[in-house]
N, CA, C and O atoms as a DFTB+ gen file, in Angstrom:
736 C
 N C O
     1  1       4.583     -26.529     -30.385
     2  2       3.975     -27.083     -29.206
     3  2       3.477     -25.898     -28.374
     4  3       4.138     -24.866     -28.252
     5  1       2.275     -26.093     -27.807
     6  2       1.433     -25.034     -26.971
     7  2       2.124     -24.999     -25.629
     8  3       2.567     -26.002     -25.070
     9  1       2.182     -23.793     -25.165
    10  2       2.736     -23.500     -23.772
    11  2       1.965     -22.550     -23.188
    12  3       1.260     -21.831     -23.896
    13  1       1.989     -22.420     -21.873
    14  2       1.292     -21.338     -21.123
    15  2       2.329     -20.482     -20.346
    16  3       3.379     -20.921     -19.878
    17  1       1.885     -19.193     -20.274
    18  2       2.844     -18.343     -19.623
    19  2       3.002     -18.735     -18.024
    20  3       2.160     -19.437     -17.463
    21  1       4.064     -18.259     -17.408
    22  2       4.467     -18.546     -16.062
    23  2       3.493     -17.749     -15.170
    24  3       2.945     -16.754     -15.643
    25  1       3.267     -18.114     -13.979
    26  2       2.456     -17.191     -13.187
    27  2       3.064     -15.814     -12.805
    28  3       4.284     -15.655     -12.769
    29  1       2.235     -14.885     -12.538
    30  2       2.790     -13.558     -12.305
    31  2       3.672     -13.413     -11.041
    32  3       3.348     -13.791      -9.915
    33  1       4.817     -12.819     -11.383
    34  2       5.704     -12.529     -10.406
    35  2       5.581     -10.964      -9.924
    36  3       6.473     -10.162     -10.200
    37  1       4.521     -10.623      -9.252
    38  2       4.126      -9.311      -9.243
    39  2       5.335      -8.511      -8.361
    40  3       5.850      -8.924      -7.322
    41  1       5.594      -7.442      -8.965
    42  2       6.749      -6.527      -8.455
    43  2       8.001      -6.714      -9.163
    44  3       8.924      -5.920      -8.982
    45  1       8.109      -7.696      -9.955
    46  2       9.448      -7.785     -10.744
    47  2       9.591      -6.515     -11.453
    48  3       8.663      -5.983     -12.063
    49  1      10.895      -5.992     -11.351
    50  2      11.173      -4.772     -12.019
    51  2      11.550      -5.164     -13.552
    52  3      12.331      -6.073     -13.830
    53  1      10.920      -4.392     -14.457
    54  2      11.176      -4.666     -15.917
    55  2      12.622      -4.621     -16.229
    56  3      13.266      -3.632     -15.879
    57  1      13.169      -5.558     -16.828
    58  2      14.435      -5.350     -17.396
    59  2      14.675      -4.395     -18.518
    60  3      13.822      -4.295     -19.401
    61  1      15.776      -3.680     -18.553
    62  2      15.780      -2.655     -19.671
    63  2      16.217      -3.405     -20.893
    64  3      16.744      -4.506     -20.730
    65  1      16.062      -2.948     -22.043
    66  2      16.533      -3.434     -23.403
    67  2      16.792      -2.315     -24.339
    68  3      16.331      -1.188     -24.157
    69  1      17.521      -2.637     -25.320
    70  2      17.549      -1.738     -26.476
    71  2      17.708      -2.751     -27.673
    72  3      18.669      -3.509     -27.804
    73  1      16.628      -2.658     -28.532
    74  2      16.464      -3.586     -29.610
    75  2      16.058      -2.841     -30.844
    76  3      15.355      -1.834     -30.770
    77  1      16.486      -3.317     -31.957
    78  2      16.060      -2.663     -33.263
    79  2      14.525      -3.060     -33.596
    80  3      13.999      -4.159     -33.426
    81  1      13.999      -1.984     -34.068
    82  2      12.537      -2.018     -34.503
    83  2      12.476      -2.057     -35.989
    84  3      13.410      -1.679     -36.696
    85  1      11.299      -2.545     -36.463
    86  2      11.041      -2.793     -37.957
    87  2      11.097      -1.550     -38.552
    88  3      11.364      -1.533     -39.753
    89  1      10.876      -0.343     -37.890
    90  2      10.742       0.925     -38.697
    91  2      12.052       1.710     -38.752
    92  3      12.108       2.867     -39.170
    93  1      13.150       0.984     -38.286
    94  2      14.538       1.404     -38.596
    95  2      15.208       2.128     -37.484
    96  3      16.240       2.758     -37.717
    97  1      14.658       2.081     -36.206
    98  2      15.443       2.681     -35.189
    99  2      15.343       1.658     -33.928
   100  3      14.482       0.780     -33.856
   101  1      16.271       1.874     -33.014
   102  2      16.394       1.102     -31.801
   103  2      15.541       1.724     -30.686
   104  3      15.454       2.943     -30.532
   105  1      14.923       0.827     -29.927
   106  2      14.098       1.257     -28.747
   107  2      14.651       0.713     -27.457
   108  3      15.268      -0.350     -27.391
   109  1      14.386       1.527     -26.400
   110  2      14.696       1.086     -25.043
   111  2      13.311       1.111     -24.287
   112  3      12.311       1.658     -24.750
   113  1      13.361       0.471     -23.094
   114  2      12.233       0.416     -22.242
   115  2      11.672       1.854     -22.082
   116  3      10.518       2.098     -22.436
   117  1      12.389       2.705     -21.608
   118  2      11.961       4.189     -21.408
   119  2      11.376       4.844     -22.561
   120  3      10.396       5.582     -22.462
   121  1      12.009       4.563     -23.742
   122  2      11.485       5.200     -25.017
   123  2       9.994       4.579     -25.319
   124  3       9.131       5.278     -25.851
   125  1       9.789       3.408     -24.994
   126  2       8.559       2.736     -25.472
   127  2       7.419       3.012     -24.415
   128  3       6.233       3.022     -24.743
   129  1       7.809       3.213     -23.257
   130  2       6.697       3.317     -21.976
   131  2       6.072       4.600     -22.250
   132  3       6.624       5.580     -22.750
   133  1       4.756       4.484     -21.839
   134  2       3.905       5.631     -21.742
   135  2       3.970       6.207     -20.329
   136  3       4.635       5.601     -19.488
   137  1       3.316       7.359     -19.999
   138  2       3.402       7.904     -18.609
   139  2       2.727       6.940     -17.468
   140  3       2.913       7.114     -16.264
   141  1       2.014       6.026     -17.958
   142  2       1.250       5.199     -16.898
   143  2       1.787       3.774     -16.974
   144  3       1.326       2.915     -16.222
   145  1       2.715       3.504     -17.827
   146  2       3.213       2.019     -17.917
   147  2       3.555       1.650     -19.298
   148  3       3.495       2.402     -20.271
   149  1       3.940       0.357     -19.286
   150  2       4.109      -0.351     -20.582
   151  2       3.752      -1.721     -20.690
   152  3       3.949      -2.432     -19.704
   153  1       3.256      -2.221     -21.731
   154  2       2.927      -3.648     -22.092
   155  2       4.063      -4.067     -22.980
   156  3       4.480      -3.377     -23.910
   157  1       4.518      -5.191     -22.650
   158  2       5.641      -5.855     -23.220
   159  2       5.038      -7.171     -23.739
   160  3       4.668      -8.033     -22.942
   161  1       4.937      -7.329     -25.038
   162  2       4.305      -8.599     -25.672
   163  2       5.267      -9.417     -26.346
   164  3       5.808      -8.876     -27.311
   165  1       5.617     -10.604     -26.071
   166  2       6.517     -11.454     -26.956
   167  2       5.554     -12.114     -27.925
   168  3       4.617     -12.811     -27.536
   169  1       5.807     -11.881     -29.137
   170  2       5.005     -12.408     -30.300
   171  2       5.899     -12.973     -31.288
   172  3       7.119     -12.971     -31.125
   173  1       5.275     -13.505     -32.407
   174  2       6.085     -13.828     -33.651
   175  2       5.172     -13.773     -34.842
   176  3       3.984     -13.479     -34.711
   177  1       5.676     -14.032     -35.914
   178  2       4.977     -13.930     -37.214
   179  2       4.114     -15.009     -37.577
   180  3       3.078     -14.831     -38.218
   181  1       4.545     -16.210     -37.152
   182  2       3.791     -17.455     -37.689
   183  2       3.107     -18.215     -36.718
   184  3       2.578     -19.245     -37.135
   185  1       2.985     -17.930     -35.443
   186  2       2.323     -18.673     -34.488
   187  2       0.796     -18.536     -34.709
   188  3       0.295     -17.417     -34.819
   189  1       0.061     -19.653     -34.774
   190  2      -1.371     -19.507     -34.940
   191  2      -2.120     -18.793     -33.763
   192  3      -3.174     -18.193     -33.973
   193  1      -1.586     -18.868     -32.596
   194  2      -2.202     -18.106     -31.460
   195  2      -2.090     -16.680     -31.636
   196  3      -3.031     -15.953     -31.316
   197  1      -0.901     -16.163     -32.172
   198  2      -0.824     -14.761     -32.395
   199  2      -1.509     -14.399     -33.664
   200  3      -2.019     -13.278     -33.679
   201  1      -1.617     -15.120     -34.714
   202  2      -2.317     -14.845     -35.823
   203  2      -3.796     -14.673     -35.636
   204  3      -4.476     -13.937     -36.351
   205  1      -4.295     -15.442     -34.566
   206  2      -5.702     -15.444     -34.285
   207  2      -6.103     -14.063     -33.611
   208  3      -7.257     -13.646     -33.701
   209  1      -5.107     -13.366     -32.931
   210  2      -5.382     -12.297     -32.120
   211  2      -4.665     -10.908     -32.565
   212  3      -4.836      -9.836     -31.985
   213  1      -3.908     -11.095     -33.593
   214  2      -2.998      -9.918     -34.075
   215  2      -3.936      -8.590     -34.252
   216  3      -3.623      -7.509     -33.754
   217  1      -5.057      -8.786     -34.977
   218  2      -5.779      -7.470     -35.145
   219  2      -6.406      -7.051     -33.786
   220  3      -6.602      -5.849     -33.609
   221  1      -6.705      -7.848     -32.910
   222  2      -7.179      -7.330     -31.644
   223  2      -5.950      -6.749     -30.820
   224  3      -6.166      -5.838     -30.021
   225  1      -4.688      -7.243     -30.989
   226  2      -3.533      -6.685     -30.432
   227  2      -3.415      -5.302     -30.774
   228  3      -3.152      -4.436     -29.940
   229  1      -3.633      -5.049     -32.161
   230  2      -3.411      -3.703     -32.796
   231  2      -4.495      -2.817     -32.075
   232  3      -4.199      -1.762     -31.515
   233  1      -5.650      -3.277     -32.124
   234  2      -6.952      -2.364     -31.532
   235  2      -6.597      -2.112     -30.009
   236  3      -6.888      -1.016     -29.529
   237  1      -5.998      -3.048     -29.247
   238  2      -5.852      -2.802     -27.800
   239  2      -4.754      -1.906     -27.627
   240  3      -4.806      -1.076     -26.719
   241  1      -3.672      -1.978     -28.459
   242  2      -2.487      -1.103     -28.269
   243  2      -2.950       0.367     -28.479
   244  3      -2.523       1.267     -27.757
   245  1      -3.804       0.578     -29.451
   246  2      -4.389       2.019     -29.681
   247  2      -5.150       2.431     -28.477
   248  3      -5.014       3.574     -28.041
   249  1      -5.986       1.528     -27.880
   250  2      -6.742       1.882     -26.752
   251  2      -5.858       2.082     -25.516
   252  3      -6.093       2.972     -24.699
   253  1      -4.873       1.261     -25.410
   254  2      -4.037       1.510     -24.195
   255  2      -3.299       2.741     -24.317
   256  3      -3.070       3.357     -23.276
   257  1      -2.828       3.268     -25.569
   258  2      -1.994       4.453     -25.609
   259  2      -3.029       5.595     -25.258
   260  3      -2.627       6.612     -24.691
   261  1      -4.288       5.441     -25.574
   262  2      -5.220       6.475     -24.997
   263  2      -5.360       6.756     -23.467
   264  3      -5.920       7.741     -22.985
   265  1      -4.766       5.741     -22.778
   266  2      -4.932       5.785     -21.296
   267  2      -3.440       5.987     -20.782
   268  3      -3.163       5.804     -19.596
   269  1      -2.529       6.356     -21.685
   270  2      -1.143       6.663     -21.195
   271  2      -0.205       5.405     -21.048
   272  3       0.851       5.549     -20.432
   273  1      -0.535       4.179     -21.581
   274  2       0.254       2.985     -21.529
   275  2       0.878       2.832     -22.838
   276  3       0.179       2.979     -23.841
   277  1       2.084       2.560     -22.937
   278  2       2.758       2.257     -24.035
   279  2       2.722       0.773     -24.335
   280  3       2.472      -0.073     -23.477
   281  1       2.997       0.496     -25.661
   282  2       2.914      -1.010     -26.030
   283  2       4.133      -1.205     -26.871
   284  3       4.455      -0.359     -27.706
   285  1       4.845      -2.338     -26.667
   286  2       5.887      -2.807     -27.569
   287  2       5.847      -4.305     -27.734
   288  3       5.581      -5.010     -26.760
   289  1       6.107      -4.847     -28.968
   290  2       6.080      -6.256     -29.211
   291  2       7.441      -6.555     -29.538
   292  3       8.167      -5.744     -30.112
   293  1       7.898      -7.987     -29.098
   294  2       9.185      -8.311     -29.365
   295  2       9.117      -9.773     -29.860
   296  3       8.542     -10.690     -29.274
   297  1       9.802      -9.853     -31.047
   298  2       9.973     -11.252     -31.620
   299  2      11.418     -11.742     -31.116
   300  3      12.439     -11.085     -31.323
   301  1      11.393     -12.956     -30.438
   302  2      12.670     -13.533     -30.014
   303  2      12.949     -14.832     -30.556
   304  3      13.950     -15.427     -30.157
   305  1      12.143     -15.382     -31.472
   306  2      12.301     -16.655     -32.100
   307  2      13.548     -16.855     -32.893
   308  3      13.914     -15.953     -33.647
   309  1      14.242     -17.976     -32.784
   310  2      15.370     -18.350     -33.523
   311  2      15.004     -18.252     -35.150
   312  3      14.431     -19.168     -35.739
   313  1      15.374     -17.148     -35.717
   314  2      15.175     -17.024     -37.177
   315  2      15.828     -17.926     -38.012
   316  3      15.312     -18.233     -39.086
   317  1      17.044     -18.455     -37.610
   318  2      17.752     -19.432     -38.437
   319  2      16.936     -20.633     -38.669
   320  3      16.836     -21.153     -39.780
   321  1      16.295     -21.114     -37.501
   322  2      15.484     -22.266     -37.537
   323  2      14.111     -22.029     -38.058
   324  3      13.465     -22.861     -38.695
   325  1      13.693     -20.775     -37.726
   326  2      12.288     -20.436     -38.220
   327  2      12.345     -19.127     -39.042
   328  3      12.157     -18.018     -38.540
   329  1      12.639     -19.361     -40.433
   330  2      12.952     -18.073     -41.214
   331  2      11.723     -17.307     -41.401
   332  3      11.870     -16.185     -41.885
   333  1      10.562     -17.683     -41.117
   334  2       9.310     -16.893     -41.187
   335  2       9.326     -15.723     -40.103
   336  3       8.615     -14.722     -40.190
   337  1      10.211     -15.971     -39.091
   338  2      10.368     -14.945     -38.119
   339  2      11.620     -14.093     -38.178
   340  3      12.133     -13.530     -37.211
   341  1      12.047     -14.068     -39.426
   342  2      13.319     -13.251     -39.622
   343  2      12.959     -11.698     -39.438
   344  3      11.777     -11.355     -39.429
   345  1      13.833     -10.910     -39.314
   346  2      13.727      -9.373     -39.097
   347  2      12.945      -8.948     -40.308
   348  3      11.912      -8.289     -40.188
   349  1      13.475      -9.354     -41.592
   350  2      12.748      -8.900     -42.762
   351  2      11.251      -9.288     -42.850
   352  3      10.447      -8.485     -43.323
   353  1      10.893     -10.413     -42.436
   354  2       9.576     -10.949     -42.389
   355  2       8.753     -10.199     -41.261
   356  3       7.536     -10.030     -41.332
   357  1       9.528      -9.778     -40.242
   358  2       8.793      -9.100     -39.210
   359  2       8.358      -7.700     -39.719
   360  3       7.295      -7.214     -39.332
   361  1       9.174      -7.050     -40.584
   362  2       8.853      -5.790     -41.179
   363  2       7.518      -5.980     -42.004
   364  3       6.577      -5.204     -41.834
   365  1       7.458      -7.007     -42.881
   366  2       6.307      -7.245     -43.771
   367  2       5.133      -7.533     -42.823
   368  3       4.016      -7.092     -43.094
   369  1       5.369      -8.303     -41.654
   370  2       4.228      -8.653     -40.921
   371  2       3.564      -7.420     -40.212
   372  3       2.343      -7.269     -40.215
   373  1       4.401      -6.577     -39.625
   374  2       4.002      -5.277     -38.986
   375  2       3.204      -4.352     -40.089
   376  3       2.163      -3.755     -39.818
   377  1       3.795      -4.327     -41.266
   378  2       3.051      -3.457     -42.280
   379  2       1.743      -3.976     -42.593
   380  3       0.739      -3.265     -42.573
   381  1       1.734      -5.323     -42.911
   382  2       0.476      -6.066     -43.081
   383  2      -0.682      -5.824     -42.148
   384  3      -1.840      -5.582     -42.490
   385  1      -0.234      -5.918     -40.985
   386  2      -1.267      -5.715     -39.854
   387  2      -1.426      -4.307     -39.174
   388  3      -2.134      -4.106     -38.188
   389  1      -0.661      -3.336     -39.840
   390  2      -0.797      -1.949     -39.409
   391  2      -0.383      -1.784     -38.006
   392  3      -1.100      -1.166     -37.220
   393  1       0.734      -2.304     -37.654
   394  2       1.303      -2.101     -36.286
   395  2       1.695      -0.511     -36.139
   396  3       2.463       0.004     -36.952
   397  1       1.214       0.115     -35.226
   398  2       1.541       1.481     -34.973
   399  2       2.322       1.581     -33.619
   400  3       2.335       2.621     -32.960
   401  1       2.929       0.511     -33.269
   402  2       3.752       0.350     -32.004
   403  2       5.025      -0.277     -32.339
   404  3       5.078      -0.988     -33.343
   405  1       6.144      -0.079     -31.552
   406  2       7.314      -0.794     -31.953
   407  2       7.239      -2.260     -31.980
   408  3       6.708      -2.886     -31.063
   409  1       7.758      -2.821     -33.010
   410  2       7.978      -4.245     -33.165
   411  2       9.329      -4.485     -33.071
   412  3      10.029      -3.840     -33.852
   413  1       9.901      -5.277     -32.288
   414  2      11.319      -5.241     -31.999
   415  2      11.880      -6.723     -32.174
   416  3      11.173      -7.705     -31.949
   417  1      13.221      -6.809     -32.598
   418  2      13.868      -8.056     -32.884
   419  2      14.789      -8.362     -31.774
   420  3      15.680      -7.564     -31.484
   421  1      14.623      -9.497     -31.121
   422  2      15.544      -9.944     -30.058
   423  2      16.424     -11.069     -30.474
   424  3      16.303     -12.187     -29.973
   425  1      17.300     -10.789     -31.378
   426  2      17.981     -11.813     -32.172
   427  2      18.868     -12.624     -31.070
   428  3      18.981     -13.837     -31.241
   429  1      19.449     -12.069     -30.042
   430  2      20.201     -12.821     -29.071
   431  2      19.350     -13.601     -28.085
   432  3      19.850     -14.466     -27.365
   433  1      18.052     -13.286     -28.058
   434  2      17.151     -13.798     -27.110
   435  2      17.398     -13.426     -25.657
   436  3      16.693     -13.910     -24.772
   437  1      18.339     -12.615     -25.403
   438  2      18.661     -12.089     -24.058
   439  2      17.406     -11.410     -23.336
   440  3      17.130     -11.577     -22.149
   441  1      16.704     -10.635     -24.220
   442  2      15.655      -9.874     -23.476
   443  2      14.568     -10.981     -23.101
   444  3      14.162     -11.058     -21.941
   445  1      14.134     -11.781     -24.035
   446  2      13.147     -12.782     -23.735
   447  2      13.650     -13.552     -22.449
   448  3      12.827     -13.689     -21.544
   449  1      14.836     -14.035     -22.291
   450  2      15.343     -14.659     -21.148
   451  2      15.287     -13.800     -19.933
   452  3      15.034     -14.321     -18.847
   453  1      15.511     -12.491     -20.040
   454  2      15.546     -11.683     -18.847
   455  2      14.026     -11.513     -18.335
   456  3      13.746     -11.419     -17.140
   457  1      13.167     -11.486     -19.278
   458  2      11.670     -11.381     -18.894
   459  2      11.025     -12.733     -18.409
   460  3       9.989     -12.817     -17.749
   461  1      11.834     -13.812     -18.861
   462  2      11.151     -15.079     -18.476
   463  2      10.074     -15.392     -19.425
   464  3       9.187     -16.167     -19.069
   465  1      10.062     -14.859     -20.616
   466  2       9.093     -15.218     -21.721
   467  2       9.107     -16.671     -21.937
   468  3      10.167     -17.292     -21.858
   469  1       7.922     -17.288     -22.222
   470  2       7.729     -18.662     -22.454
   471  2       7.028     -18.898     -23.752
   472  3       7.395     -19.834     -24.463
   473  1       6.081     -18.147     -24.099
   474  2       5.186     -18.524     -25.281
   475  2       4.885     -17.241     -26.087
   476  3       5.205     -16.142     -25.632
   477  1       4.302     -17.368     -27.224
   478  2       3.786     -16.352     -28.069
   479  2       2.283     -16.496     -28.264
   480  3       1.853     -17.460     -28.899
   481  1       1.457     -15.575     -27.743
   482  2       1.947     -14.310     -27.086
   483  2       2.126     -14.662     -25.651
   484  3       1.532     -15.576     -25.079
   485  1       3.066     -13.790     -25.078
   486  2       3.349     -13.749     -23.531
   487  2       3.274     -12.346     -23.283
   488  3       4.060     -11.638     -23.912
   489  1       2.400     -11.757     -22.406
   490  2       2.169     -10.451     -22.102
   491  2       2.386     -10.040     -20.797
   492  3       1.829     -10.620     -19.865
   493  1       3.270      -8.930     -20.596
   494  2       3.588      -8.509     -19.452
   495  2       3.185      -7.055     -19.252
   496  3       3.539      -6.244     -20.108
   497  1       2.467      -6.645     -18.183
   498  2       2.108      -5.261     -17.996
   499  2       2.560      -4.666     -16.756
   500  3       2.256      -5.111     -15.649
   501  1       3.376      -3.534     -16.983
   502  2       4.218      -2.782     -16.055
   503  2       3.581      -1.569     -15.662
   504  3       3.003      -0.927     -16.538
   505  1       3.591      -1.109     -14.375
   506  2       3.034       0.239     -13.938
   507  2       4.122       1.200     -14.227
   508  3       5.154       0.881     -14.817
   509  1       3.835       2.477     -13.756
   510  2       4.767       3.689     -14.147
   511  2       6.014       3.413     -13.399
   512  3       7.005       3.993     -13.843
   513  1       6.183       2.681     -12.395
   514  2       7.316       2.380     -11.643
   515  2       8.156       1.196     -12.157
   516  3       9.172       0.832     -11.564
   517  1       7.681       0.581     -13.327
   518  2       8.349      -0.509     -14.002
   519  2       8.170      -1.765     -13.188
   520  3       8.970      -2.694     -13.304
   521  1       7.153      -1.817     -12.376
   522  2       6.752      -2.932     -11.553
   523  2       5.758      -3.890     -12.176
   524  3       4.642      -3.456     -12.460
   525  1       6.052      -5.102     -12.403
   526  2       5.099      -6.161     -13.108
   527  2       3.871      -6.120     -12.240
   528  3       3.932      -6.288     -11.022
   529  1       2.697      -5.881     -12.931
   530  2       1.400      -6.038     -12.340
   531  2       0.447      -7.001     -13.117
   532  3      -0.555      -7.449     -12.560
   533  1       0.742      -7.295     -14.316
   534  2      -0.048      -8.152     -15.063
   535  2       0.823      -9.063     -15.907
   536  3       1.857      -8.651     -16.434
   537  1       0.394     -10.284     -16.021
   538  2       0.894     -11.277     -16.903
   539  2      -0.100     -12.276     -17.279
   540  3      -0.434     -13.166     -16.497
   541  1      -0.597     -12.153     -18.492
   542  2      -1.829     -13.027     -18.846
   543  2      -2.155     -12.798     -20.308
   544  3      -1.376     -12.248     -21.087
   545  1      -3.362     -13.257     -20.632
   546  2      -3.887     -13.212     -21.941
   547  2      -4.390     -11.942     -22.386
   548  3      -4.627     -11.070     -21.550
   549  1      -4.569     -11.754     -23.540
   550  2      -5.096     -10.523     -24.059
   551  2      -6.530     -10.263     -23.747
   552  3      -6.910      -9.160     -23.354
   553  1      -7.400     -11.379     -23.940
   554  2      -8.774     -11.372     -23.540
   555  2      -9.335     -12.812     -23.416
   556  3      -8.663     -13.809     -23.683
   557  1     -10.539     -12.837     -23.017
   558  2     -11.112     -14.084     -22.665
   559  2     -11.526     -14.892     -23.888
   560  3     -11.969     -16.022     -23.687
   561  1     -11.434     -14.461     -25.060
   562  2     -11.801     -15.188     -26.269
   563  2     -10.736     -16.146     -26.657
   564  3     -10.957     -17.192     -27.268
   565  1      -9.492     -15.707     -26.243
   566  2      -8.435     -16.677     -26.685
   567  2      -8.201     -16.722     -28.190
   568  3      -7.940     -15.674     -28.781
   569  1      -8.278     -17.860     -28.828
   570  2      -7.934     -18.080     -30.218
   571  2      -9.310     -17.814     -30.986
   572  3      -9.252     -17.619     -32.200
   573  1     -10.342     -17.798     -30.440
   574  2     -11.736     -17.693     -30.933
   575  2     -11.956     -16.145     -31.241
   576  3     -11.356     -15.236     -30.668
   577  1     -12.881     -16.000     -32.206
   578  2     -13.315     -14.551     -32.393
   579  2     -13.987     -14.116     -31.091
   580  3     -14.590     -14.876     -30.332
   581  1     -13.821     -12.873     -30.931
   582  2     -14.468     -12.302     -29.797
   583  2     -16.041     -12.269     -29.760
   584  3     -16.670     -11.978     -30.777
   585  1     -16.609     -12.541     -28.682
   586  2     -18.164     -12.608     -28.620
   587  2     -18.484     -11.185     -27.823
   588  3     -17.645     -10.493     -27.247
   589  1     -19.781     -10.947     -27.924
   590  2     -20.286      -9.756     -27.109
   591  2     -19.841      -9.559     -25.736
   592  3     -19.682      -8.451     -25.225
   593  1     -19.632     -10.757     -25.118
   594  2     -19.284     -10.917     -23.688
   595  2     -17.864     -11.081     -23.274
   596  3     -17.529     -11.246     -22.101
   597  1     -16.943     -11.025     -24.400
   598  2     -15.559     -11.139     -24.171
   599  2     -15.040     -10.135     -23.380
   600  3     -15.269      -8.947     -23.609
   601  1     -14.235     -10.595     -22.300
   602  2     -13.637      -9.575     -21.313
   603  2     -12.221      -9.180     -22.097
   604  3     -11.469      -9.978     -22.659
   605  1     -12.070      -7.868     -21.998
   606  2     -10.829      -7.345     -22.378
   607  2      -9.853      -7.320     -21.326
   608  3      -9.564      -6.237     -20.816
   609  1      -9.246      -8.507     -20.896
   610  2      -8.434      -8.712     -19.708
   611  2      -7.236      -7.829     -19.641
   612  3      -6.928      -7.260     -18.594
   613  1      -6.573      -7.709     -20.721
   614  2      -5.338      -6.858     -20.667
   615  2      -5.694      -5.426     -20.560
   616  3      -5.010      -4.720     -19.819
   617  1      -6.715      -4.900     -21.233
   618  2      -7.093      -3.592     -21.288
   619  2      -7.649      -3.120     -19.791
   620  3      -7.280      -2.098     -19.213
   621  1      -8.539      -4.006     -19.328
   622  2      -9.075      -3.794     -18.061
   623  2      -8.000      -3.754     -16.860
   624  3      -8.070      -2.946     -15.934
   625  1      -6.978      -4.749     -17.001
   626  2      -5.958      -4.766     -15.963
   627  2      -5.097      -3.454     -16.216
   628  3      -4.803      -2.775     -15.232
   629  1      -4.738      -3.116     -17.297
   630  2      -3.856      -1.961     -17.557
   631  2      -4.612      -0.657     -17.308
   632  3      -3.985       0.337     -16.940
   633  1      -5.950      -0.618     -17.495
   634  2      -6.641       0.528     -16.876
   635  2      -6.584       0.828     -15.452
   636  3      -6.426       1.945     -14.960
   637  1      -6.741      -0.393     -14.776
   638  2      -6.633      -0.408     -13.370
   639  2      -5.107      -0.013     -12.927
   640  3      -4.943       0.823     -12.037
   641  1      -4.118      -0.571     -13.503
   642  2      -2.746      -0.196     -13.240
   643  2      -2.481       1.249     -13.439
   644  3      -1.755       1.870     -12.662
   645  1      -3.097       1.839     -14.539
   646  2      -2.886       3.205     -14.832
   647  2      -3.438       4.169     -13.689
   648  3      -2.884       5.200     -13.307
   649  1      -4.623       3.642     -13.222
   650  2      -5.345       4.411     -12.119
   651  2      -4.615       4.208     -10.798
   652  3      -4.384       5.169     -10.065
   653  1      -4.281       3.071     -10.514
   654  2      -3.874       2.692      -9.025
   655  2      -2.409       2.142      -8.809
   656  3      -1.847       2.046      -7.718
   657  1      -1.893       1.801     -10.036
   658  2      -0.542       1.280      -9.904
   659  2      -0.537      -0.218      -9.696
   660  3       0.505      -0.853      -9.858
   661  1      -1.675      -0.807      -9.339
   662  2      -1.798      -2.308      -9.022
   663  2      -2.628      -3.053      -9.996
   664  3      -3.637      -2.503     -10.439
   665  1      -2.304      -4.258     -10.377
   666  2      -2.940      -5.075     -11.157
   667  2      -3.966      -5.915     -10.428
   668  3      -3.876      -6.041      -9.207
   669  1      -4.962      -6.511     -11.131
   670  2      -5.959      -7.313     -10.575
   671  2      -5.304      -8.763     -10.015
   672  3      -4.348      -9.369     -10.498
   673  1      -6.070      -9.103      -8.919
   674  2      -5.615     -10.358      -8.257
   675  2      -5.772     -11.564      -9.199
   676  3      -4.835     -12.342      -9.378
   677  1      -7.009     -11.717      -9.820
   678  2      -7.225     -12.861     -10.806
   679  2      -6.631     -12.481     -12.202
   680  3      -6.949     -11.473     -12.832
   681  1      -5.765     -13.381     -12.582
   682  2      -5.129     -13.246     -13.901
   683  2      -5.111     -14.634     -14.585
   684  3      -4.790     -15.629     -13.935
   685  1      -5.437     -14.705     -15.829
   686  2      -5.432     -15.898     -16.671
   687  2      -4.130     -15.973     -17.502
   688  3      -3.723     -15.035     -18.188
   689  1      -3.503     -17.185     -17.379
   690  2      -2.256     -17.460     -18.189
   691  2      -2.510     -17.203     -19.738
   692  3      -3.578     -17.531     -20.254
   693  1      -1.597     -16.669     -20.379
   694  2      -1.577     -16.699     -21.954
   695  2      -1.216     -18.127     -22.430
   696  3      -0.493     -18.875     -21.772
   697  1      -1.735     -18.430     -23.545
   698  2      -1.430     -19.798     -24.182
   699  2      -1.023     -19.521     -25.592
   700  3      -1.638     -18.702     -26.276
   701  1       0.022     -20.203     -26.045
   702  2       0.581     -19.974     -27.403
   703  2       1.654     -21.007     -27.630
   704  3       1.893     -21.931     -26.851
   705  1       2.282     -20.770     -28.769
   706  2       3.458     -21.612     -29.155
   707  2       4.598     -21.243     -28.240
   708  3       4.764     -20.115     -27.775
   709  1       5.389     -22.315     -28.016
   710  2       6.619     -21.870     -27.319
   711  2       7.512     -21.165     -27.964
   712  3       7.621     -21.293     -29.184
   713  1       8.315     -20.286     -27.239
   714  2       9.385     -19.497     -27.961
   715  2      10.367     -20.466     -28.496
   716  3      10.755     -21.427     -27.831
   717  1      10.771     -20.213     -29.703
   718  2      11.709     -21.123     -30.435
   719  2      13.135     -20.717     -30.063
   720  3      13.714     -19.875     -30.750
   721  1      13.744     -21.293     -28.973
   722  2      14.999     -21.077     -28.522
   723  2      16.185     -21.541     -29.404
   724  3      16.090     -22.589     -30.043
   725  1      17.198     -20.845     -29.443
   726  2      18.352     -21.302     -30.176
   727  2      19.009     -22.435     -29.490
   728  3      18.991     -22.516     -28.261
   729  1      19.628     -23.370     -30.291
   730  2      20.258     -24.462     -29.624
   731  2      21.481     -24.074     -28.798
   732  3      22.289     -23.261     -29.244
   733  1      21.638     -24.675     -27.533
   734  2      22.691     -24.245     -26.605
   735  2      23.991     -24.517     -27.133
   736  3      24.994     -24.220     -26.484
């Protein structure tokens, strides 16, 4: 079922985390952040919205690191109900798509809850003080292939955040599959 991200809560301080990564080590917020901030993306392996943009996510992650912004992706889906999002499948997905940023497993879903994540992808952009300045989509193309006039909304926002500490006023919600929560 499609869902859209919640509106920006500018200034929310990023909750810390320590989660296992597909490359065999655990990561915290501080270890994943760059000197200018951090992008935290909630994604998964099977969502068609993620699959449509995964190669662009990898490209933008490389570009963001060039301006001092770290990138981390987190899968919080219930792997018991959705085995395609298991930790083992996350490893294969990251390798298949050439992830060169941490891809973390939030098995307890506590990190997704702390961030208020709603959908995949759900993208949060924090400045160097861990203050939320961006919550929106990757770019203006959405699930479609990018066109010459596609706006790189995440990159442009994070470039401004790296320079000024502030995100843009106008931000567009991300749309994707709802996070697959465990039964209560």
